[in-house]
N, CA and C atoms as an extended XYZ file, in Angstrom:
486
Properties=species:S:1:pos:R:3:atomname:S:1:resname:S:1:resid:I:1 pbc="F F F"
N        20.150      -20.483      -14.735 N   MET     1
C        19.473      -19.911      -15.526 CA  MET     1
C        19.764      -18.311      -15.169 C   MET     1
N        20.317      -17.226      -15.796 N   PRO     2
C        20.880      -16.022      -15.976 CA  PRO     2
C        19.684      -15.325      -15.116 C   PRO     2
N        19.799      -14.273      -14.659 N   LEU     3
C        18.655      -13.316      -13.321 CA  LEU     3
C        19.037      -12.077      -14.105 C   LEU     3
N        18.140      -12.173      -15.656 N   THR     4
C        18.551      -10.525      -16.798 CA  THR     4
C        16.761      -10.338      -16.564 C   THR     4
N        16.133       -8.862      -16.544 N   MET     5
C        15.234       -8.693      -16.908 CA  MET     5
C        15.159       -7.822      -18.198 C   MET     5
N        14.161       -8.428      -18.627 N   GLN     6
C        13.405       -8.692      -20.015 CA  GLN     6
C        12.511       -8.036      -20.325 C   GLN     6
N        12.305       -7.032      -21.135 N   THR     7
C        10.560       -6.793      -21.174 CA  THR     7
C         9.759       -7.579      -22.198 C   THR     7
N         8.201       -7.515      -21.784 N   ALA     8
C         7.162       -8.761      -22.128 CA  ALA     8
C         7.395       -8.719      -23.539 C   ALA     8
N         7.281       -7.196      -24.003 N   SER     9
C         7.300       -7.259      -25.886 CA  SER     9
C         8.931       -8.495      -26.098 C   SER     9
N         9.639       -8.457      -25.794 N   ALA    10
C        11.101       -8.905      -26.514 CA  ALA    10
C        10.999      -10.072      -26.122 C   ALA    10
N         9.893      -10.606      -25.184 N   THR    11
C        10.664      -12.199      -24.522 CA  THR    11
C         8.897      -12.734      -25.423 C   THR    11
N         9.524      -14.238      -25.268 N   GLN    12
C         8.217      -14.937      -25.599 CA  GLN    12
C         8.194      -15.682      -24.333 C   GLN    12
N         6.619      -16.700      -24.527 N   ALA    13
C         6.854      -16.929      -23.206 CA  ALA    13
C         7.272      -18.517      -22.651 C   ALA    13
N         8.758      -19.333      -23.390 N   GLU    14
C         9.714      -19.607      -22.934 CA  GLU    14
C        10.726      -19.471      -22.327 C   GLU    14
N        10.910      -17.915      -23.029 N   GLU    15
C        12.164      -17.328      -22.931 CA  GLU    15
C        12.425      -16.643      -21.755 C   GLU    15
N        11.064      -16.897      -20.699 N   VAL    16
C        10.597      -15.575      -19.240 CA  VAL    16
C        11.645      -15.970      -18.257 C   VAL    16
N        12.801      -15.249      -17.910 N   THR    17
C        13.903      -15.510      -16.917 CA  THR    17
C        13.387      -15.233      -15.043 C   THR    17
N        14.196      -15.915      -14.544 N   THR    18
C        13.898      -16.088      -13.023 CA  THR    18
C        12.875      -15.182      -12.380 C   THR    18
N        13.207      -13.671      -12.276 N   LEU    19
C        13.519      -12.344      -11.587 CA  LEU    19
C        12.235      -12.107      -12.474 C   LEU    19
N        11.973      -12.011      -13.874 N   PRO    20
C        10.519      -11.222      -14.517 CA  PRO    20
C         9.424      -12.319      -14.412 C   PRO    20
N         9.959      -14.100      -14.251 N   ALA    21
C         8.705      -14.157      -14.406 CA  ALA    21
C         8.120      -14.394      -12.626 C   ALA    21
N         9.019      -14.022      -11.105 N   MET    22
C         8.599      -13.677      -10.359 CA  MET    22
C         7.993      -13.019      -10.109 C   MET    22
N         8.204      -11.611      -10.386 N   LYS    23
C         7.824      -10.223      -10.534 CA  LYS    23
C         6.662      -10.081      -11.144 C   LYS    23
N         6.207      -10.945      -12.754 N   ARG    24
C         4.509      -10.973      -13.030 CA  ARG    24
C         3.915      -11.444      -12.268 C   ARG    24
N         4.280      -12.745      -11.811 N   GLY    25
C         3.543      -13.562      -10.263 CA  GLY    25
C         3.079      -13.146       -9.267 C   GLY    25
N         4.406      -12.250       -8.887 N   PHE    26
C         3.786      -11.472       -7.650 CA  PHE    26
C         2.581      -10.398       -7.767 C   PHE    26
N         2.570       -9.936       -9.152 N   LEU    27
C         1.940       -8.793       -9.484 CA  LEU    27
C         0.430       -9.469       -9.980 C   LEU    27
N         0.202      -10.734       -9.556 N   GLY    28
C        -0.769      -11.686      -10.246 CA  GLY    28
C        -0.996      -11.511      -11.837 C   GLY    28
N         0.244      -11.269      -12.730 N   HIS    29
C        -0.262      -11.482      -13.985 CA  HIS    29
C         0.184      -12.873      -14.730 C   HIS    29
N         0.070      -13.672      -15.663 N   CYS    30
C         0.052      -14.659      -15.890 CA  CYS    30
C         1.846      -14.807      -16.073 C   CYS    30
N         3.068      -15.447      -15.661 N   PRO    31
C         4.646      -15.182      -15.069 CA  PRO    31
C         4.787      -15.805      -17.293 C   PRO    31
N         4.630      -15.930      -17.936 N   ALA    32
C         4.824      -16.335      -19.368 CA  ALA    32
C         4.385      -14.994      -20.228 C   ALA    32
N         3.403      -14.521      -19.652 N   CYS    33
C         3.229      -13.255      -21.392 CA  CYS    33
C         2.694      -11.762      -20.255 C   CYS    33
N         2.732      -11.539      -19.124 N   ASP    34
C         2.497      -10.648      -18.064 CA  ASP    34
C         1.135       -9.812      -18.656 C   ASP    34
N         0.572      -10.449      -19.126 N   ARG    35
C        -0.981       -9.667      -19.831 CA  ARG    35
C        -2.164      -10.523      -19.581 C   ARG    35
N        -1.838      -11.920      -19.146 N   GLY    36
C        -3.190      -12.703      -18.511 CA  GLY    36
C        -3.251      -12.652      -16.757 C   GLY    36
N        -4.387      -13.003      -16.678 N   ARG    37
C        -4.415      -13.164      -14.631 CA  ARG    37
C        -3.587      -14.062      -14.370 C   ARG    37
N        -3.285      -14.136      -13.429 N   LEU    38
C        -2.827      -15.263      -12.934 CA  LEU    38
C        -4.328      -16.291      -11.835 C   LEU    38
N        -4.851      -15.215      -11.161 N   PHE    39
C        -5.914      -15.882      -10.165 CA  PHE    39
C        -7.353      -15.907      -10.294 C   PHE    39
N        -8.152      -17.167      -10.877 N   GLY    40
C        -9.192      -16.867      -10.801 CA  GLY    40
C        -9.734      -15.842       -9.309 C   GLY    40
N        -9.414      -16.626       -8.651 N   ARG    41
C       -10.092      -16.496       -6.945 CA  ARG    41
C        -8.975      -15.850       -6.545 C   ARG    41
N        -8.964      -16.155       -4.917 N   PHE    42
C        -7.924      -15.084       -4.156 CA  PHE    42
C        -6.866      -16.461       -3.857 C   PHE    42
N        -7.163      -17.507       -4.208 N   LEU    43
C        -5.860      -18.434       -4.210 CA  LEU    43
C        -5.482      -19.348       -4.251 C   LEU    43
N        -6.478      -18.782       -5.984 N   LYS    44
C        -7.213      -20.269       -6.940 CA  LYS    44
C        -6.255      -19.966       -8.077 C   LYS    44
N        -5.288      -20.064       -8.324 N   ALA    45
C        -5.066      -20.287       -9.834 CA  ALA    45
C        -5.687      -20.790      -11.219 C   ALA    45
N        -5.871      -19.533      -12.159 N   VAL    46
C        -6.458      -20.363      -13.366 CA  VAL    46
C        -5.662      -21.310      -14.106 C   VAL    46
N        -6.921      -22.609      -14.868 N   GLU    47
C        -6.245      -23.414      -15.284 CA  GLU    47
C        -5.015      -23.199      -16.507 C   GLU    47
N        -5.504      -22.339      -17.200 N   ARG    48
C        -4.646      -21.139      -18.758 CA  ARG    48
C        -4.992      -19.629      -18.806 C   ARG    48
N        -3.784      -19.653      -19.023 N   CYS    49
C        -3.535      -17.896      -19.480 CA  CYS    49
C        -5.109      -17.695      -20.425 C   CYS    49
N        -5.302      -17.188      -20.617 N   GLU    50
C        -6.586      -15.774      -21.393 CA  GLU    50
C        -5.729      -15.137      -22.423 C   GLU    50
N        -4.952      -14.997      -22.097 N   ALA    51
C        -4.208      -14.096      -22.919 CA  ALA    51
C        -2.948      -14.827      -23.864 C   ALA    51
N        -2.338      -16.078      -23.351 N   CYS    52
C        -1.395      -16.961      -24.522 CA  CYS    52
C        -1.625      -18.351      -24.425 C   CYS    52
N        -2.455      -18.483      -23.210 N   GLY    53
C        -2.065      -19.691      -23.082 CA  GLY    53
C        -1.693      -20.837      -23.014 C   GLY    53
N        -0.670      -20.531      -21.844 N   THR    54
C         0.371      -21.030      -21.186 CA  THR    54
C        -0.894      -21.300      -20.028 C   THR    54
N        -0.660      -23.080      -20.208 N   GLU    55
C        -1.578      -23.833      -18.934 CA  GLU    55
C        -0.438      -23.666      -17.613 C   GLU    55
N        -1.171      -23.676      -16.246 N   LEU    56
C        -0.695      -22.932      -15.046 CA  LEU    56
C        -1.256      -24.152      -13.972 C   LEU    56
N        -2.517      -24.927      -14.234 N   HIS    57
C        -2.077      -25.986      -13.509 CA  HIS    57
C        -1.135      -26.743      -12.983 C   HIS    57
N        -0.324      -26.388      -13.552 N   HIS    58
C         0.953      -27.199      -12.431 CA  HIS    58
C         1.266      -27.228      -11.605 C   HIS    58
N         1.556      -25.878      -10.892 N   HIS    59
C         1.984      -25.085      -10.267 CA  HIS    59
C         1.624      -26.334       -8.805 C   HIS    59
N         2.534      -26.166       -7.936 N   ARG    60
C         2.376      -27.011       -6.727 CA  ARG    60
C         2.981      -26.099       -5.861 C   ARG    60
N         2.639      -25.108       -5.498 N   ALA    61
C         3.122      -23.809       -4.856 CA  ALA    61
C         2.865      -24.532       -2.816 C   ALA    61
N         2.031      -25.487       -2.838 N   ASP    62
C         1.561      -26.145       -1.596 CA  ASP    62
C         1.463      -25.129       -0.335 C   ASP    62
N         3.189      -25.469        0.458 N   ASP    63
C         2.726      -24.451        1.328 CA  ASP    63
C         4.044      -23.771        1.709 C   ASP    63
N         4.627      -23.583        0.859 N   LEU    64
C         6.193      -22.882        1.139 CA  LEU    64
C         5.018      -21.085        1.096 C   LEU    64
N         4.213      -20.821        0.195 N   PRO    65
C         3.733      -19.436        0.131 CA  PRO    65
C         3.477      -19.078        1.849 C   PRO    65
N         2.588      -19.680        2.673 N   PRO    66
C         2.652      -19.392        3.859 CA  PRO    66
C         3.459      -19.803        4.784 C   PRO    66
N         5.004      -20.162        4.521 N   TYR    67
C         5.887      -20.317        5.422 CA  TYR    67
C         6.901      -18.990        5.199 C   TYR    67
N         6.474      -18.334        3.580 N   ILE    68
C         7.261      -16.883        3.354 CA  ILE    68
C         6.760      -15.998        4.528 C   ILE    68
N         5.100      -15.788        4.450 N   VAL    69
C         4.234      -15.025        4.551 CA  VAL    69
C         4.325      -14.966        6.218 C   VAL    69
N         4.490      -16.044        7.134 N   ILE    70
C         5.100      -16.117        8.591 CA  ILE    70
C         6.155      -15.279        8.802 C   ILE    70
N         7.082      -16.050        7.737 N   THR    71
C         8.533      -15.474        8.058 CA  THR    71
C         8.091      -13.599        8.300 C   THR    71
N         7.571      -13.600        7.254 N   ILE    72
C         8.116      -11.821        7.013 CA  ILE    72
C         7.132      -11.602        8.162 C   ILE    72
N         5.864      -11.616        7.842 N   VAL    73
C         5.056      -11.262        8.893 CA  VAL    73
C         5.234      -10.811       10.588 C   VAL    73
N         5.998      -12.290       10.723 N   GLY    74
C         6.789      -12.431       12.057 CA  GLY    74
C         7.915      -11.892       12.541 C   GLY    74
N         8.169      -11.698       11.742 N   HIS    75
C         9.668      -10.281       12.127 CA  HIS    75
C         8.959       -8.813       11.682 C   HIS    75
N         8.336       -8.987       10.997 N   LEU    76
C         7.899       -7.491       10.818 CA  LEU    76
C         7.101       -6.689       12.676 C   LEU    76
N         5.783       -8.165       12.442 N   ILE    77
C         5.496       -7.636       14.017 CA  ILE    77
C         5.924       -8.219       15.567 C   ILE    77
N         6.709       -8.375       15.239 N   GLY    78
C         7.848       -9.043       16.123 CA  GLY    78
C         8.375       -7.415       16.246 C   GLY    78
N         9.460       -7.083       15.533 N   TYR    79
C         9.873       -5.854       15.552 CA  TYR    79
C         9.554       -4.734       15.471 C   TYR    79
N         7.740       -4.635       15.572 N   GLY    80
C         7.154       -3.825       16.074 CA  GLY    80
C         6.760       -3.638       17.508 C   GLY    80
N         6.484       -4.823       17.707 N   ILE    81
C         6.320       -4.697       19.059 CA  ILE    81
C         7.781       -4.782       20.481 C   ILE    81
N         8.797       -4.967       19.857 N   LEU    82
C         9.711       -4.536       20.861 CA  LEU    82
C        10.316       -3.602       20.402 C   LEU    82
N        10.234       -2.332       18.939 N   MET    83
C        10.771       -1.284       19.299 CA  MET    83
C         9.363       -0.227       20.061 C   MET    83
N         8.112       -1.056       19.894 N   THR    84
C         6.469       -0.022       20.332 CA  THR    84
C         7.307       -0.209       22.072 C   THR    84
N         7.348       -1.690       22.866 N   GLU    85
C         7.780       -1.636       24.219 CA  GLU    85
C         9.306       -1.049       24.292 C   GLU    85
N        10.295       -0.781       23.826 N   THR    86
C        11.312       -0.086       24.254 CA  THR    86
C        11.133        1.630       24.318 C   THR    86
N        10.932        2.098       23.154 N   LYS    87
C        10.473        3.205       22.703 CA  LYS    87
C         9.474        3.911       23.433 C   LYS    87
N         8.243        3.311       24.100 N   MET    88
C         7.310        4.168       24.367 CA  MET    88
C         6.378        2.791       25.479 C   MET    88
N         5.548        3.780       26.162 N   GLU    89
C         4.824        3.054       27.149 CA  GLU    89
C         3.718        2.951       26.240 C   GLU    89
N         2.673        1.361       26.412 N   MET    90
C         1.730        1.659       25.856 CA  MET    90
C         0.345        0.293       26.560 C   MET    90
N        -0.021        0.758       27.165 N   PRO    91
C        -0.836       -0.400       27.586 CA  PRO    91
C        -0.889       -1.254       27.224 C   PRO    91
N        -1.933       -2.461       27.711 N   LEU    92
C        -1.594       -4.134       27.566 CA  LEU    92
C        -2.753       -4.021       26.406 C   LEU    92
N        -4.125       -3.334       26.443 N   TRP    93
C        -5.346       -3.441       25.848 CA  TRP    93
C        -4.506       -2.838       24.473 C   TRP    93
N        -4.402       -1.635       24.269 N   ALA    94
C        -3.747       -1.176       22.984 CA  ALA    94
C        -2.552       -2.758       22.013 C   ALA    94
N        -1.988       -2.943       22.369 N   HIS    95
C        -1.360       -4.092       22.087 CA  HIS    95
C        -1.924       -5.405       21.530 C   HIS    95
N        -3.065       -5.668       21.922 N   LEU    96
C        -4.176       -6.568       21.705 CA  LEU    96
C        -4.967       -6.131       21.195 C   LEU    96
N        -4.933       -4.700       20.959 N   ALA    97
C        -6.291       -4.283       19.498 CA  ALA    97
C        -5.153       -4.799       17.988 C   ALA    97
N        -3.981       -3.709       18.970 N   ILE    98
C        -3.437       -3.668       17.613 CA  ILE    98
C        -2.564       -4.296       16.759 C   ILE    98
N        -1.782       -5.181       17.567 N   TRP    99
C        -1.034       -6.745       16.630 CA  TRP    99
C        -1.545       -7.320       15.972 C   TRP    99
N        -2.355       -8.421       16.816 N   PRO   100
C        -3.322       -9.302       16.183 CA  PRO   100
C        -3.911       -8.891       14.704 C   PRO   100
N        -4.467       -7.854       14.929 N   LEU   101
C        -5.422       -7.301       13.313 CA  LEU   101
C        -4.223       -6.776       12.788 C   LEU   101
N        -3.334       -6.419       12.973 N   LEU   102
C        -2.228       -5.911       11.999 CA  LEU   102
C        -1.389       -7.074       11.482 C   LEU   102
N        -1.217       -8.284       12.235 N   THR   103
C        -1.029       -9.669       11.767 CA  THR   103
C        -1.731      -10.268       10.584 C   THR   103
N        -3.043      -10.181       10.901 N   LEU   104
C        -4.020      -10.943        9.967 CA  LEU   104
C        -3.846       -9.805        8.471 C   LEU   104
N        -4.097       -8.437        9.003 N   VAL   105
C        -4.139       -7.949        7.570 CA  VAL   105
C        -2.964       -8.004        6.741 C   VAL   105
N        -1.754       -8.154        7.191 N   LEU   106
C        -0.748       -8.160        6.306 CA  LEU   106
C        -0.296       -9.714        5.926 C   LEU   106
N        -1.187      -10.168        6.675 N   SER   107
C        -0.733      -11.769        6.165 CA  SER   107
C        -1.942      -11.859        5.073 C   SER   107
N        -2.733      -11.052        5.074 N   LEU   108
C        -4.229      -11.805        4.238 CA  LEU   108
C        -3.679      -10.570        2.707 C   LEU   108
N        -3.031       -9.857        2.878 N   LEU   109
C        -2.386       -8.805        1.884 CA  LEU   109
C        -0.996       -9.331        1.510 C   LEU   109
N         0.125       -9.933        2.014 N   LEU   110
C         0.612      -10.882        1.767 CA  LEU   110
C         0.724      -12.554        0.673 C   LEU   110
N        -0.807      -13.352        1.087 N   LEU   111
C        -0.567      -14.089        0.740 CA  LEU   111
C        -0.408      -15.031       -1.033 C   LEU   111
N        -1.667      -13.711       -1.590 N   GLN   112
C        -1.779      -13.878       -3.072 CA  GLN   112
C        -0.166      -13.432       -3.826 C   GLN   112
N         0.191      -12.228       -3.426 N   PRO   113
C         1.139      -12.200       -4.169 CA  PRO   113
C         1.761      -13.133       -3.990 C   PRO   113
N         2.567      -13.581       -2.550 N   VAL   114
C         3.793      -14.038       -2.680 CA  VAL   114
C         3.288      -15.710       -3.546 C   VAL   114
N         2.516      -16.176       -3.152 N   LYS   115
C         1.576      -17.470       -3.987 CA  LYS   115
C         2.196      -17.223       -5.609 C   LYS   115
N         1.685      -15.770       -5.989 N   GLY   116
C         2.312      -15.526       -7.380 CA  GLY   116
C         3.423      -15.528       -7.493 C   GLY   116
N         4.297      -14.965       -7.004 N   ALA   117
C         5.771      -15.301       -6.611 CA  ALA   117
C         6.485      -16.426       -6.842 C   ALA   117
N         6.178      -17.545       -6.109 N   VAL   118
C         6.171      -19.107       -6.320 CA  VAL   118
C         5.801      -19.702       -7.251 C   VAL   118
N         4.439      -19.213       -7.981 N   VAL   119
C         3.962      -20.374       -8.874 CA  VAL   119
C         4.917      -19.526      -10.697 C   VAL   119
N         5.312      -18.080      -10.154 N   GLY   120
C         5.947      -17.685      -11.883 CA  GLY   120
C         7.597      -18.009      -10.936 C   GLY   120
N         8.605      -18.335       -9.913 N   LEU   121
C         9.242      -19.604       -9.532 CA  LEU   121
C         9.229      -20.655      -10.799 C   LEU   121
N         8.426      -21.217      -10.050 N   GLN   122
C         7.937      -22.493      -10.293 CA  GLN   122
C         8.353      -22.814      -12.430 C   GLN   122
N         7.562      -22.057      -12.789 N   TYR   123
C         7.252      -21.542      -14.218 CA  TYR   123
C         8.209      -20.958      -14.755 C   TYR   123
N         9.199      -20.036      -13.981 N   ALA   124
C        11.116      -19.747      -14.732 CA  ALA   124
C        11.690      -20.794      -14.650 C   ALA   124
N        11.704      -21.928      -13.752 N   LEU   125
C        12.918      -23.092      -13.820 CA  LEU   125
C        12.356      -24.082      -13.774 C   LEU   125
N        10.938      -24.464      -14.560 N   GLY   126
C        10.472      -25.427      -15.383 CA  GLY   126
C         9.872      -27.031      -14.401 C   GLY   126
N         9.548      -26.495      -13.252 N   MET   127
C         9.432      -27.372      -12.417 CA  MET   127
C         8.029      -27.882      -12.858 C   MET   127
N         7.639      -29.065      -12.034 N   HIS   128
C         6.246      -29.643      -12.173 CA  HIS   128
C         5.308      -29.374      -13.309 C   HIS   128
N         6.202      -29.263      -14.475 N   GLY   129
C         5.069      -29.865      -15.625 CA  GLY   129
C         5.611      -28.599      -16.529 C   GLY   129
N         5.868      -27.606      -15.682 N   PHE   130
C         5.987      -26.264      -16.480 CA  PHE   130
C         6.949      -26.622      -17.584 C   PHE   130
N         8.538      -27.327      -17.439 N   GLY   131
C         9.151      -27.601      -18.588 CA  GLY   131
C         8.675      -28.053      -19.944 C   GLY   131
N         7.601      -28.986      -19.284 N   ALA   132
C         7.396      -30.239      -20.499 CA  ALA   132
C         6.066      -29.319      -21.387 C   ALA   132
N         5.477      -28.654      -20.647 N   ALA   133
C         4.367      -27.968      -21.001 CA  ALA   133
C         5.094      -26.766      -22.179 C   ALA   133
N         6.073      -26.429      -21.868 N   ARG   134
C         6.276      -25.439      -22.802 CA  ARG   134
C         7.407      -26.025      -23.404 C   ARG   134
N         8.021      -27.530      -23.897 N   GLU   135
C         8.027      -27.481      -24.664 CA  GLU   135
C         7.463      -28.257      -26.277 C   GLU   135
N         6.200      -28.375      -25.344 N   LYS   136
C         5.091      -28.890      -25.920 CA  LYS   136
C         4.982      -27.979      -26.836 C   LYS   136
N         4.254      -26.995      -26.578 N   ARG   137
C         4.234      -25.795      -27.161 CA  ARG   137
C         4.991      -25.237      -28.467 C   ARG   137
N         5.964      -25.249      -27.779 N   LYS   138
C         7.109      -25.320      -28.459 CA  LYS   138
C         7.111      -25.953      -29.869 C   LYS   138
N         7.078      -26.868      -29.457 N   ALA   139
C         7.067      -28.421      -30.383 CA  ALA   139
C         6.053      -28.542      -31.605 C   ALA   139
N         4.737      -27.396      -30.929 N   GLU   140
C         3.691      -26.617      -31.965 CA  GLU   140
C         3.693      -26.300      -32.514 C   GLU   140
N         4.718      -25.029      -31.937 N   ARG   141
C         4.913      -24.336      -32.984 CA  ARG   141
C         6.388      -24.094      -34.157 C   ARG   141
N         6.687      -25.050      -33.737 N   GLU   142
C         7.684      -25.828      -34.355 CA  GLU   142
C         6.917      -26.489      -35.523 C   GLU   142
N         5.945      -27.061      -35.890 N   ASN   143
C         5.434      -28.364      -36.370 CA  ASN   143
C         3.581      -27.771      -36.431 C   ASN   143
N         3.078      -26.443      -37.141 N   PRO   144
C         2.325      -26.236      -37.145 CA  PRO   144
C         1.409      -26.905      -38.922 C   PRO   144
N         2.303      -27.133      -39.483 N   GLY   145
C         1.385      -27.684      -40.377 CA  GLY   145
C         0.226      -28.591      -40.817 C   GLY   145
N         0.245      -29.876      -40.509 N   ASP   146
C        -0.833      -30.675      -40.168 CA  ASP   146
C        -1.245      -31.272      -38.724 C   ASP   146
N        -1.120      -30.803      -37.886 N   GLY   147
C        -2.052      -29.991      -36.804 CA  GLY   147
C        -1.542      -31.248      -35.605 C   GLY   147
N        -0.723      -31.992      -36.362 N   ARG   148
C        -0.341      -33.418      -35.763 CA  ARG   148
C         1.057      -33.259      -35.298 C   ARG   148
N         1.020      -33.808      -34.177 N   SER   149
C         2.918      -33.726      -33.403 CA  SER   149
C         2.744      -34.986      -33.429 C   SER   149
N         4.848      -35.376      -32.804 N   ASN   150
C         5.399      -36.577      -33.282 CA  ASN   150
C         5.013      -37.374      -31.880 C   ASN   150
N         4.010      -36.855      -31.062 N   THR   151
C         4.254      -38.046      -30.068 CA  THR   151
C         2.725      -38.761      -30.635 C   THR   151
N         3.014      -40.072      -29.416 N   GLY   152
C         1.669      -40.123      -29.610 CA  GLY   152
C         0.970      -40.511      -28.566 C   GLY   152
N        -0.082      -41.022      -28.235 N   GLN   153
C        -1.136      -40.977      -27.331 CA  GLN   153
C        -1.213      -41.140      -25.512 C   GLN   153
N         0.711      -41.162      -25.755 N   ASP   154
C         0.786      -41.565      -24.454 CA  ASP   154
C         1.732      -40.195      -23.942 C   ASP   154
N         1.949      -39.690      -25.223 N   GLY   155
C         2.569      -38.641      -25.104 CA  GLY   155
C         4.544      -38.759      -25.183 C   GLY   155
N         4.775      -40.061      -25.619 N   TYR   156
C         6.249      -40.917      -25.659 CA  TYR   156
C         6.646      -40.340      -27.147 C   TYR   156
N         7.899      -39.789      -27.314 N   ALA   157
C         8.333      -38.987      -28.629 CA  ALA   157
C         9.405      -39.963      -28.736 C   ALA   157
N         9.552      -40.964      -28.606 N   GLY   158
C        10.823      -41.663      -29.006 CA  GLY   158
C        10.225      -42.517      -29.872 C   GLY   158
N        11.304      -43.588      -30.091 N   ARG   159
C        10.941      -44.530      -30.869 CA  ARG   159
C        10.237      -45.655      -30.449 C   ARG   159
N         9.429      -46.581      -31.270 N   ARG   160
C         8.749      -47.387      -30.462 CA  ARG   160
C         8.837      -48.750      -31.292 C   ARG   160
N         8.318      -49.602      -30.542 N   GLY   161
C         8.604      -50.984      -30.926 CA  GLY   161
C        10.472      -51.589      -30.747 C   GLY   161
N        11.273      -50.755      -30.607 N   ALA   162
C        12.491      -51.057      -30.437 CA  ALA   162
C        13.003      -51.250      -29.010 C   ALA   162
């Protein structure tokens, strides 16, 4: 998949590439249209975008966002502690007051944007049901005439009975 930047007005929901979808998710916007909200609560993704109707409940971000946040915050805090210890004298009580608080604040600030970026990545790559949902929406747009799709109750669009 190409990693090109596209504007939101020039793209349809199905044509979003990887970097724009991740950027939109990082900012808390719908990875498909960039107009709707991605999160209803702190880490709870909405069922569907209120602007474009894209279903967002397919995501399986699970443990990846915390792992990424732990890696980023661990490196930042570790570097900060190392530089503080080598460049200046600081009492132990100051270390105990600054670093745990900074770790907590950075973790909370980064968790939602990182989860949004992971959901955007999954959307762009068509993972965990996003690809099937995009195909379904594309088929609905192409066949709006009678409101019926060519899939049965079980969602199977192939030949039956043969």
